[in-house]
BAPAVEX-533174 format. One record per residue: x, y, z of N, C-alpha, C in turn; residue in three letters. Coordinates in steps of 0.02 Angstrom, whole numbers, padded with zeros to 5 digits, always signed. Layout:
<pts>
XYZXYZXYZALA
...
</pts>
This chain:
<pts>
+00046-00060-00006+00004-00004-00001+00052+00066+00003UNK
+00039+00108-00052+00068+00169-00055+00055+00214+00003UNK
+00096+00249+00035+00077+00294+00078+00075+00367+00036UNK
+00025+00401+00053+00009+00474+00022-00004+00524+00074UNK
+00037+00574+00068+00032+00620+00115-00006+00686+00088UNK
-00055+00710+00132-00087+00769+00108-00065+00832+00155UNK
-00043+00875+00122-00008+00940+00145-00062+00981+00187UNK
-00079+00956+00241-00124+00988+00277-00129+00963+00355UNK
-00149+01010+00405-00158+00986+00473-00234+00998+00487UNK
-00269+00998+00438-00347+01001+00431-00379+00930+00442UNK
-00394+00901+00497-00421+00832+00500-00475+00819+00444UNK
-00517+00879+00430-00584+00865+00388-00560+00854+00322UNK
-00506+00890+00296-00479+00878+00234-00454+00802+00229UNK
-00431+00773+00281-00392+00703+00271-00448+00664+00276UNK
-00505+00672+00307-00561+00621+00312-00588+00624+00238UNK
-00599+00688+00207-00634+00700+00142-00597+00660+00091UNK
-00531+00663+00096-00508+00638+00036-00493+00565+00044UNK
-00489+00541+00104-00481+00469+00117-00547+00432+00093UNK
-00613+00470+00098-00664+00442+00091-00674+00425+00011UNK
-00658+00489-00023-00647+00492-00092-00610+00443-00123UNK
-00548+00427-00095-00496+00374-00119-00534+00298-00108UNK
-00558+00292-00049-00587+00235-00038-00655+00207-00077UNK
-00689+00264-00094-00750+00256-00139-00727+00233-00215UNK
-00675+00266-00223-00645+00241-00298-00608+00178-00288UNK
-00604+00148-00243-00558+00076-00233-00487+00085-00234UNK
-00473+00143-00204-00385+00160-00195-00380+00161-00126UNK
-00347+00109-00093-00333+00103-00029-00277+00124-00005UNK
-00255+00183-00022-00190+00210-00005-00190+00229+00072UNK
-00137+00223+00095-00119+00250+00164-00113+00327+00168UNK
-00163+00361+00176-00157+00433+00171-00150+00456+00251UNK
-00108+00494+00252-00089+00531+00319-00086+00608+00302UNK
-00091+00648+00350-00083+00713+00340-00019+00742+00367UNK
+00003+00810+00360+00060+00833+00373+00085+00829+00442UNK
+00040+00820+00492+00053+00814+00567+00098+00755+00580UNK
+00097+00702+00524+00126+00639+00541+00211+00659+00530UNK
+00224+00714+00507+00285+00744+00503+00304+00811+00522UNK
+00307+00818+00593+00305+00886+00627+00374+00917+00618UNK
+00423+00878+00599+00474+00916+00592+00495+00954+00525UNK
+00440+00940+00475+00445+00982+00419+00399+01037+00418UNK
+00436+01107+00417+00408+01162+00421+00351+01177+00360UNK
+00303+01209+00386+00260+01238+00328+00280+01280+00262UNK
+00256+01261+00207+00283+01302+00151+00251+01368+00142UNK
+00288+01418+00123+00268+01484+00112+00231+01487+00045UNK
+00181+01508+00043+00127+01505-00022+00154+01573-00061UNK
+00208+01560-00104+00225+01611-00149+00205+01628-00207UNK
+00170+01576-00228+00145+01578-00299+00096+01626-00316UNK
+00084+01636-00380+00029+01689-00397-00030+01664-00421UNK
-00041+01590-00423-00109+01549-00439-00118+01508-00383UNK
-00175+01470-00382-00195+01421-00340-00157+01360-00352UNK
-00146+01349-00423-00098+01290-00448-00031+01290-00421UNK
-00002+01349-00436+00059+01364-00400+00075+01350-00341UNK
+00042+01367-00300+00032+01362-00226+00030+01289-00202UNK
-00022+01255-00226-00038+01191-00214+00027+01146-00239UNK
+00063+01164-00302+00119+01125-00325+00190+01147-00260UNK
+00191+01203-00255+00238+01222-00197+00243+01168-00144UNK
+00182+01169-00114+00173+01128-00062+00178+01055-00062UNK
+00146+01023-00126+00152+00956-00135+00220+00934-00148UNK
+00267+00970-00190+00334+00961-00213+00379+00957-00142UNK
+00364+01010-00099+00414+01009-00036+00399+00949+00002UNK
+00331+00933+00007+00334+00870+00059+00344+00809+00026UNK
+00343+00794-00038+00371+00748-00077+00437+00742-00075UNK
+00476+00788-00082+00549+00799-00067+00572+00778-00005UNK
+00537+00807+00043+00556+00799+00117+00544+00723+00148UNK
+00498+00701+00125+00476+00637+00151+00482+00567+00101UNK
+00497+00588+00041+00510+00530-00009+00446+00495-00028UNK
+00385+00529-00002+00322+00490-00024+00283+00531-00068UNK
+00242+00512-00101+00198+00553-00152+00145+00592-00107UNK
+00137+00653-00135+00108+00711-00084+00050+00744-00126UNK
-00001+00753-00096-00049+00800-00116-00065+00862-00081UNK
-00078+00911-00117-00089+00978-00086-00141+01016-00123UNK
-00183+01060-00081-00228+01101-00122-00222+01173-00096UNK
-00251+01221-00140-00250+01288-00123-00313+01315-00149UNK
-00345+01349-00113-00410+01374-00143-00432+01450-00111UNK
-00478+01473-00143-00501+01542-00119-00571+01568-00151UNK
-00584+01622-00142-00643+01657-00179-00628+01699-00232UNK
-00656+01692-00282-00642+01739-00344-00709+01777-00359UNK
-00705+01841-00360-00769+01883-00368-00756+01913-00433UNK
-00809+01897-00485-00809+01928-00549-00791+01996-00557UNK
-00828+02042-00512-00828+02119-00531-00769+02142-00492UNK
-00726+02107-00456-00660+02121-00429-00608+02092-00473UNK
-00624+02065-00533-00572+02044-00577-00534+01979-00549UNK
-00584+01939-00509-00551+01881-00482-00525+01877-00406UNK
-00512+01951-00389-00495+01946-00323-00557+01933-00263UNK
-00544+01908-00212-00477+01902-00174-00428+01847-00202UNK
-00450+01795-00231-00413+01739-00259-00365+01708-00204UNK
-00296+01717-00230-00247+01674-00179-00240+01720-00114UNK
-00276+01779-00118-00259+01827-00056-00319+01810-00006UNK
-00375+01772-00021-00434+01751+00005-00430+01754+00087UNK
-00374+01714+00116-00366+01702+00187-00342+01759+00213UNK
-00307+01811+00179-00283+01874+00205-00308+01940+00176UNK
-00363+01930+00155-00383+01991+00116-00384+02054+00162UNK
-00405+02047+00223-00408+02108+00265-00332+02127+00298UNK
-00281+02079+00268-00221+02093+00305-00190+02045+00358UNK
-00244+02019+00395-00217+01965+00449-00238+01903+00422UNK
-00199+01856+00415-00211+01783+00388-00254+01750+00431UNK
-00312+01723+00405-00360+01686+00437-00409+01712+00476UNK
-00420+01784+00468-00469+01811+00513-00532+01814+00467UNK
-00570+01768+00476-00625+01758+00430-00673+01811+00440UNK
-00694+01843+00497-00741+01894+00505-00709+01955+00471UNK
-00651+01976+00484-00626+02036+00452-00620+02037+00381UNK
-00600+01975+00348-00609+01968+00277-00678+01967+00241UNK
-00728+01942+00282-00794+01946+00259-00812+02024+00266UNK
-00806+02053+00317-00827+02117+00325-00806+02172+00274UNK
-00741+02165+00257-00703+02198+00204-00729+02184+00136UNK
-00738+02123+00120-00762+02111+00045-00844+02138+00043UNK
-00882+02125+00095-00951+02148+00088-00950+02229+00088UNK
-00907+02263+00114-00897+02326+00119-00877+02349+00037UNK
-00832+02311+00012-00819+02328-00055-00865+02319-00103UNK
-00914+02275-00089-00965+02266-00135-01038+02292-00119UNK
-01035+02335-00074-01101+02361-00040-01141+02394-00097UNK
-01123+02423-00148-01157+02454-00199-01166+02418-00260UNK
-01146+02363-00265-01145+02319-00315-01217+02285-00327UNK
-01249+02286-00373-01318+02256-00375-01309+02187-00387UNK
-01353+02139-00362-01361+02074-00354-01340+02040-00423UNK
-01367+02056-00485-01345+02034-00544-01271+02027-00556UNK
-01236+02074-00527-01161+02082-00535-01122+02052-00478UNK
-01156+02019-00428-01121+01992-00375-01102+01914-00377UNK
-01092+01896-00450-01067+01826-00467-00994+01818-00446UNK
-00988+01754-00417-00920+01738-00394-00917+01660-00398UNK
-00850+01635-00385-00838+01559-00379-00787+01542-00328UNK
-00795+01486-00279-00740+01461-00256-00696+01424-00306UNK
-00635+01426-00298-00588+01396-00342-00548+01348-00304UNK
-00527+01297-00321-00484+01250-00278-00432+01216-00334UNK
-00365+01222-00327-00322+01183-00367-00294+01121-00317UNK
-00294+01066-00351-00257+01005-00306-00199+00972-00345UNK
-00149+00974-00319-00082+00944-00346-00057+00876-00316UNK
-00041+00825-00363-00003+00774-00345+00061+00782-00364UNK
+00109+00776-00316+00185+00773-00341+00214+00710-00306UNK
+00263+00683-00351+00301+00623-00333+00371+00645-00310UNK
+00399+00603-00273+00470+00620-00254+00520+00624-00319UNK
+00504+00597-00369+00541+00608-00428+00537+00660-00475UNK
+00484+00707-00459+00474+00765-00491+00412+00762-00524UNK
+00382+00714-00548+00311+00704-00584+00261+00753-00537UNK
+00221+00777-00580+00176+00824-00553+00117+00827-00597UNK
+00057+00833-00559-00005+00854-00598-00048+00888-00547UNK
-00089+00941-00595-00145+00974-00556-00203+00973-00593UNK
-00259+00970-00545-00329+00973-00566-00370+01032-00527UNK
-00416+01045-00550-00453+01100-00519-00529+01089-00509UNK
-00562+01128-00475-00636+01115-00463-00661+01197-00442UNK
-00724+01204-00456-00757+01271-00448-00825+01252-00417UNK
-00835+01301-00388-00921+01304-00361-00941+01378-00371UNK
-00989+01384-00416-01005+01445-00438-01062+01474-00401UNK
-01071+01540-00390-01135+01560-00361-01137+01632-00357UNK
-01176+01669-00313-01194+01735-00308-01179+01759-00232UNK
-01152+01807-00222-01136+01833-00154-01191+01861-00123UNK
-01220+01851-00066-01268+01885-00029-01244+01953-00008UNK
-01284+01995+00015-01267+02057+00047-01240+02057+00121UNK
-01265+01998+00143-01253+01990+00224-01247+01911+00237UNK
-01212+01891+00285-01195+01827+00299-01260+01786+00323UNK
-01255+01723+00313-01311+01684+00323-01296+01603+00352UNK
-01298+01588+00398-01287+01500+00417-01219+01517+00456UNK
-01217+01455+00487-01156+01438+00537-01119+01383+00523UNK
-01134+01351+00474-01080+01298+00446-01024+01323+00408UNK
-00980+01284+00408-00918+01305+00361-00879+01357+00384UNK
-00841+01394+00353-00798+01439+00381-00783+01489+00316UNK
-00732+01538+00329-00723+01589+00271-00777+01622+00248UNK
-00789+01617+00174-00829+01655+00137-00897+01616+00136UNK
-00901+01559+00166-00955+01514+00154-01029+01548+00165UNK
-01033+01598+00229-01099+01618+00233-01114+01670+00191UNK
-01080+01693+00135-01107+01743+00083-01118+01708+00013UNK
-01081+01649+00004-01081+01626-00066-01151+01583-00070UNK
-01197+01591-00113-01256+01559-00118-01245+01525-00190UNK
-01228+01447-00191-01211+01416-00244-01273+01423-00300UNK
-01264+01416-00366-01306+01416-00422-01360+01360-00402UNK
-01421+01382-00421-01469+01321-00410-01491+01303-00338UNK
-01460+01343-00290-01474+01330-00225-01514+01405-00185UNK
-01551+01395-00141-01576+01454-00105-01548+01462-00037UNK
-01499+01422-00030-01462+01425+00037-01387+01448+00026UNK
-01344+01472+00073-01279+01483+00062-01243+01428+00084UNK
-01185+01427+00063-01135+01362+00078-01139+01352+00159UNK
-01138+01402+00206-01149+01397+00273-01213+01378+00298UNK
-01257+01363+00258-01333+01345+00268-01336+01263+00255UNK
-01285+01242+00219-01295+01177+00195-01257+01132+00242UNK
-01272+01067+00243-01246+01019+00288-01174+01003+00264UNK
-01134+00986+00311-01065+00967+00279-01071+00924+00217UNK
-01111+00868+00227-01119+00814+00164-01140+00845+00113UNK
-01185+00897+00115-01218+00926+00052-01162+00976+00025UNK
-01132+01010+00061-01080+01045+00036-01015+01012+00009UNK
-00999+00941+00045-00941+00911+00000-00964+00882-00072UNK
-01028+00877-00065-01055+00847-00129-01044+00896-00194UNK
-01044+00961-00175-01041+01015-00227-00981+01054-00220UNK
-00942+01043-00179-00889+01096-00154-00832+01088-00207UNK
-00801+01150-00210-00743+01153-00264-00680+01108-00250UNK
-00673+01101-00180-00623+01050-00159-00639+00984-00166UNK
-00702+00970-00158-00730+00898-00165-00717+00881-00235UNK
-00733+00926-00280-00729+00917-00361-00654+00917-00372UNK
-00611+00945-00344-00546+00935-00369-00519+00882-00334UNK
-00534+00857-00280-00502+00795-00260-00533+00735-00294UNK
-00602+00734-00320-00624+00692-00347-00594+00678-00425UNK
-00573+00736-00449-00537+00744-00517-00468+00721-00501UNK
-00436+00715-00442-00379+00683-00433-00370+00607-00443UNK
-00437+00578-00423-00432+00507-00424-00410+00475-00488UNK
-00429+00482-00542-00391+00459-00596-00322+00467-00603UNK
-00291+00519-00575-00224+00548-00582-00182+00496-00529UNK
-00210+00488-00471-00186+00446-00428-00184+00372-00448UNK
-00234+00352-00484-00234+00281-00516-00181+00278-00562UNK
-00170+00329-00602-00126+00322-00662-00056+00321-00632UNK
-00039+00371-00584+00025+00368-00561+00047+00324-00503UNK
-00004+00302-00460+00020+00270-00400-00015+00197-00418UNK
-00064+00184-00445-00097+00121-00458-00147+00096-00404UNK
</pts>
């Protein structure tokens, strides 16, 4: 059984990818980055989601000698030319302050009419092997941004993105409903044939 490392310390992501691999009949030994605490986190210096995902996957594959998967994701607002994009987690200047990021984005969009509040969550997932082989796949969840947050599930910008065809925001969906349509779920599922091709 091939060991596969996911470049995250987020237990939810590990559970999600493990379930997707198992469903596809790929019984790889998937572990998170916390299995290798001596390896420092990689700085995300890329200018696209794909570049950042590849940076993290290659760093982990090189450091451990095992195939590694990494993802990078964010919110892309059409009227803002795709911003916040790769800066989604630090849009307000402080990394990971969800409330400040949300407040700033809503303020920037305050006089934009509903038909022009289209946006999508984007995720790039990369698989890198210790020999330098790499693949990247992407997933998107399109929707419209609400003028005020609604719902308590999820995190980040989930309370304001209403997926196309839905009457609820991502934060009002159950975790199972969200995983079914999420950008990360789509990217991880697109990774299955890649894992099968490169790892068997």
